[in-house]
Structures are given as C-alpha cells and as structure tokens.
C-alpha positions as CSV (number, residue, x, y, z in Angstrom):
1,X,-8.5,-1.5,32.6
2,X,-5.2,0.2,31.8
3,X,-3.7,-2.9,30.4
4,X,-6.6,-3.4,28.0
5,X,-6.3,0.2,26.8
6,X,-2.6,-0.2,26.4
7,X,-3.1,-3.4,24.5
8,X,-5.6,-1.8,22.2
9,X,-3.3,1.2,21.5
10,X,-0.4,-1.2,20.8
11,X,-2.5,-3.3,18.4
12,X,-3.7,-0.1,16.6
13,X,-0.1,1.1,16.3
14,X,1.1,-2.2,14.9
15,X,-1.8,-2.4,12.5
16,X,-1.1,1.1,11.3
17,X,2.6,0.3,10.7
18,X,1.7,-2.9,8.9
19,X,-0.8,-1.1,6.7
20,X,1.8,1.6,5.9
21,X,4.3,-1.1,5.0
22,X,1.9,-2.7,2.6
23,X,1.0,0.7,0.9
24,X,1.3,0.8,-2.8
25,X,4.9,2.0,-3.5
26,X,3.9,3.5,-6.9
27,X,1.1,5.6,-5.2
28,X,3.5,6.8,-2.6
29,X,6.1,7.8,-5.3
30,X,3.4,9.7,-7.2
31,X,2.4,11.5,-4.0
32,X,6.0,12.5,-3.2
33,X,6.6,13.6,-6.8
34,X,3.5,15.8,-6.6
35,X,4.6,17.3,-3.3
36,X,8.2,17.9,-4.6
37,X,6.8,19.5,-7.8
38,X,4.6,21.8,-5.8
39,X,7.4,22.7,-3.4
40,X,9.8,23.6,-6.2
41,X,7.1,25.6,-8.1
42,X,6.2,27.4,-4.9
43,X,9.9,28.4,-4.5
44,X,9.7,30.0,-8.0
45,X,11.4,27.3,-10.1
46,X,9.9,26.6,-13.6
47,X,9.4,22.9,-14.5
48,X,11.7,21.8,-17.3
49,X,14.6,24.1,-16.3
50,X,17.9,23.1,-14.8
51,X,17.2,25.0,-11.5
52,X,13.9,23.1,-11.2
53,X,15.7,19.8,-11.7
54,X,18.3,20.8,-9.1
55,X,15.5,21.6,-6.7
56,X,13.9,18.2,-7.2
57,X,17.2,16.5,-6.8
58,X,17.9,18.3,-3.6
59,X,14.5,17.4,-2.1
60,X,15.2,13.7,-3.1
61,X,18.6,13.9,-1.4
62,X,17.1,15.4,1.8
63,X,14.4,12.7,1.9
64,X,16.9,9.9,1.5
65,X,19.1,11.4,4.2
66,X,16.1,11.7,6.6
67,X,15.0,8.1,5.8
68,X,18.4,6.7,6.5
69,X,18.8,8.6,9.8
70,X,15.4,7.3,10.9
71,X,16.1,3.7,10.1
72,X,15.6,1.5,13.2
73,X,18.4,-0.8,12.2
74,X,21.0,1.9,11.6
75,X,24.1,1.3,13.6
76,X,22.5,-1.5,15.6
77,X,24.3,-4.5,16.6
78,X,24.4,-7.3,19.1
79,X,27.5,-8.9,20.2
80,X,28.2,-12.1,22.1
81,X,31.7,-12.8,23.2
82,X,33.2,-15.9,24.5
83,X,36.5,-15.7,26.4
84,X,38.7,-18.8,26.8
85,X,41.5,-19.2,29.3
86,X,40.6,-16.8,32.1
C-alpha cells in the first residue's frame, strides 16, 4: 500500500516538473514582468523613471541569483580516477 502511494506521489511530482518545464516561456516572462511592475509600483516608484528602472533591474538580478543558486547542477561533479604503479 505504501509503495503504491509513494509511486503515485513520485509520478505526480515528475509530471508536475515536466509540465512546468514545458510551460510557455513568453507567458512566464509576461507573468514575471507584471509581478515586478506591481512590486516596484507598490514600493512607490513611478513607471518610466530612472528609480523605477533601477527597481526592475534589481528584481531581475535577485531572480537570476536565486535561480543560479537553486540549480541542481551547480558545483556538481563526478570524478573517476585511475592510479597506475601502486
């Protein structure tokens, strides 16, 4: 019973990740742009001004930093060594 439940949960998790990977990149960019716009406006920045542009840039930098630190392949390596003459 437990193994079937674990298998279902694993399948659902893989399906969810696969569906997310296939999501429309343009739609995701539009969503993030809208969120960033609203965050900067909520902070009091007026669209079209330099401070607003700096706010948007900072949010983009933060997102890029977070994405790179969550990358599963970051700093990952496998090494196989062969030693001769021991």
